[in-house]
C-alpha positions in Angstrom: 3.3 -4.1 21.6 0.5 -3.0 19.4 0.8 -0.2 16.9 -1.8 2.5 17.2 -4.4 3.2 14.5 -7.8 4.7 14.1 -10.5 2.2 13.1 -13.0 2.9 10.3 -15.1 0.9 7.9 -13.9 3.1 5.0 -10.7 5.1 5.1 -10.0 7.9 2.7 -7.5 10.7 2.4 -6.4 13.5 0.1 -2.8 14.0 -0.9 -3.1 17.5 0.3 -3.7 16.3 3.8 -0.1 15.2 4.2 2.8 17.7 4.5 5.1 17.9 1.5 8.1 20.0 0.8 6.4 21.8 -2.1 2.8 22.0 -3.4 1.9 18.9 -5.5 -0.1 20.9 -8.0 1.6 24.0 -9.4 -0.3 27.3 -9.0 0.6 28.2 -12.6 -1.1 25.1 -13.9 -4.2 25.8 -11.9 -4.4 29.5 -12.6 -3.2 30.0 -16.2 -3.5 26.9 -18.3 -6.8 26.4 -20.2 -9.2 23.9 -18.8 -8.6 20.4 -20.3 -10.8 17.4 -20.2 -9.6 14.8 -17.7 -10.3 11.1 -17.6 -11.1 9.9 -14.1 -9.0 6.9 -13.4 -8.5 4.7 -10.3 -5.4 2.8 -9.4 -6.6 -0.1 -7.3 -3.7 -1.6 -5.3 -4.0 -5.1 -4.0 -2.0 -4.0 -1.0 -3.1 -4.0 2.6 -1.6 -0.6 3.6 -2.7 2.1 6.0 -3.5 5.5 4.5 -0.3 7.1 5.7 1.7 4.2 4.4 -0.2 4.3 1.1 0.7 8.0 0.9 4.4 7.6 1.6 5.0 4.6 -0.6 2.6 5.0 -3.5 1.1 8.5 -3.7 4.3 10.5 -3.1 6.2 9.0 -6.0 3.2 9.8 -8.2 2.9 13.3 -7.0 6.6 13.9 -7.7 6.5 12.4 -11.2 3.2 14.2 -12.1 4.2 17.5 -10.5 3.9 19.5 -13.7 0.2 18.5 -14.0 0.5 18.1 -17.8 0.0 14.3 -18.0 -2.1 13.6 -14.9 -2.6 14.5 -11.3 -3.5 12.7 -8.1 -7.0 13.5 -6.8 -7.2 11.5 -3.6 -7.4 8.0 -2.3 -9.1 5.5 -0.1 -9.1 2.0 1.5 -11.6 -0.8 1.4 -11.9 -3.1 4.4 -12.5 -6.8 4.4 -16.1 -7.8 5.0 -17.0 -8.2 8.7 -13.8 -6.7 10.1 -11.5 -3.7 10.2 -8.6 -5.2 8.2 -7.8 -3.5 4.9 -8.3 -5.6 1.8 -7.1 -3.1 -0.8 -6.6 0.6 -1.5 -7.2 3.0 -4.3 -5.6 6.2 -5.6 -7.9 8.5 -7.6 -6.3 10.2 -10.6 -7.3 12.7 -13.3 -5.4 11.7 -16.5 -5.0 14.3 -19.3 -2.8 12.2 -21.6 -3.8 8.6 -21.6 -1.0 7.5 -24.0 1.7 8.7 -21.7 -0.1 8.6 -18.4 -1.2 5.0 -18.2 2.2 3.4 -18.7 3.9 6.1 -16.5 1.5 5.6 -13.6 1.6 1.8 -13.7 5.4 1.7 -13.9 5.8 4.1 -11.0 3.5 2.0 -8.8 5.3 -1.2 -9.8 8.6 0.3 -8.8 7.1 1.3 -5.5 6.2 -2.3 -4.8 2.7 -2.7 -6.1 1.5 -6.4 -5.7 0.1 -8.6 -8.3 -3.6 -8.2 -8.8 -3.5 -4.4 -8.9 -5.0 -2.6 -11.8 -5.7 0.9 -13.3 -9.3 1.4 -14.5 -11.0 4.2 -16.4 -13.8 4.7 -18.9 -13.6 6.4 -22.3 -16.5 6.8 -24.7 -18.6 4.4 -22.6 -15.9 1.7 -22.9 -14.3 0.5 -19.7 -10.6 -0.3 -19.5 -8.7 -2.2 -16.9 -4.9 -2.3 -17.1 -3.3 -4.9 -14.8 0.0 -4.2 -13.1 2.0 -5.3 -10.1 4.9 -7.7 -9.6 5.2 -8.5 -5.9 3.9 -11.3 -3.8 2.5 -10.6 -0.3 2.7 -12.4 3.0 1.2 -11.4 6.4 2.9 -12.1 9.7 0.3 -12.1 12.5 1.9 -11.6 15.9 0.2 -13.1 19.0 -0.9 -10.2 21.1 -2.4 -12.0 24.1 -0.9 -15.3 24.9 2.8 -14.6 25.4 4.4 -13.9 28.8 4.0 -10.3 30.0 7.8 -9.9 30.0 7.9 -10.5 26.2 5.5 -7.6 25.5 7.4 -5.4 28.0 10.9 -6.2 26.7 10.4 -6.8 22.9 9.6 -4.2 20.3 7.6 -4.7 17.1 9.7 -2.0 15.4 12.7 -4.2 15.8 10.9 -6.9 13.9 10.0 -4.4 11.1 13.6 -3.2 10.9 14.9 -6.8 10.7 12.4 -7.7 8.0 13.7 -4.9 5.8 17.3 -5.8 6.6 16.8 -9.6 5.9 14.8 -8.9 2.8 17.1 -6.3 1.3 16.9 -6.6 -2.5 14.1 -9.2 -2.2 11.2 -7.4 -0.5 10.1 -5.1 2.3 7.6 -4.3 5.0 4.8 -2.1 3.7 2.2 -1.7 6.5 0.4 -3.2 9.5 -2.9 -4.0 11.0 -3.9 -4.0 14.7 -6.6 -6.4 15.6 -8.0 -7.3 19.0 -5.7 -10.2 19.6 -3.1 -10.0 16.8 -0.9 -7.4 15.0 -0.4 -8.1 11.3 2.7 -7.0 9.4 2.4 -6.9 5.7 5.4 -7.8 3.7 5.8 -7.8 -0.1 8.5 -9.1 -2.4 9.6 -11.0 -5.4 8.9 -14.5 -4.0 6.9 -15.8 -1.1 9.1 -18.8 -0.7 12.3 -16.8 -0.6 10.8 -14.3 1.9 9.6 -17.1 4.2 13.1 -18.7 4.1 15.0 -15.5 4.8 12.6 -14.6 7.7 12.5 -18.1 9.3 15.4 -17.4 11.7 13.8 -14.2 13.0 10.4 -15.8 13.4 11.9 -18.8 15.2 14.1 -16.9 17.6 12.7 -13.5 18.5 10.4 -13.9 21.5 7.7 -11.6 20.2 7.4 -13.8 17.1 6.6 -17.0 19.0 3.4 -18.5 17.8 3.1 -16.0 14.9 1.0 -17.0 11.9 2.5 -16.5 8.4 -0.2 -16.3 5.7 0.0 -15.9 2.0 -1.9 -12.8 0.8 -4.1 -13.3 -2.3 -2.9 -12.4 -5.8 -6.2 -10.8 -6.6 -8.9 -8.7 -5.0 -11.5 -11.2 -3.8 -14.4 -9.0 -2.5 -14.9 -6.3 -5.1 -12.7 -3.6 -6.6 
């Protein structure tokens, strides 16, 4: 039943570590344009997403939009875990911004279109003055599937990937599955959309009838980052 993952207290990645159809940073920009001062910025996403899911959903759209390297570029990313456990609390995308006037609204709008939750923000410092630009429009819920107490036949015959596919089908136009967490006794599925109440209502039938969902906990995810960021 469980989805596989590697556990770590801090997870980080570079956009260069994931295969892409074309290089994210053009050689021409790196080789021939004069060096320009970049402002280091951090897009902190109030999203519980695994590194690969963060890359697919959030980093790739940024890489595509910033491919020219004129406005900004993606420099990397990481994930922060909740205290005392191995469940992700939030994640971050590191950016170098060359044009703040165009870059800040472009970056935040791309991340919002990708499904960034409320409580996300873009932070940077200019002339010793710190700036924090909030963004995000989705609400989050977590569905924690019971991984130990159901009959063995349920784990043998049911498929968590069916649940994920049904979540996306039932929430079409309202929300979507974004990522997961594998714990010692539960598997968490993280779902984000325009309304928690609507998502709960649309998913109620699936959670009530599919055997692998029996005894599942549905928890509202916080609208802000509670332990740092």
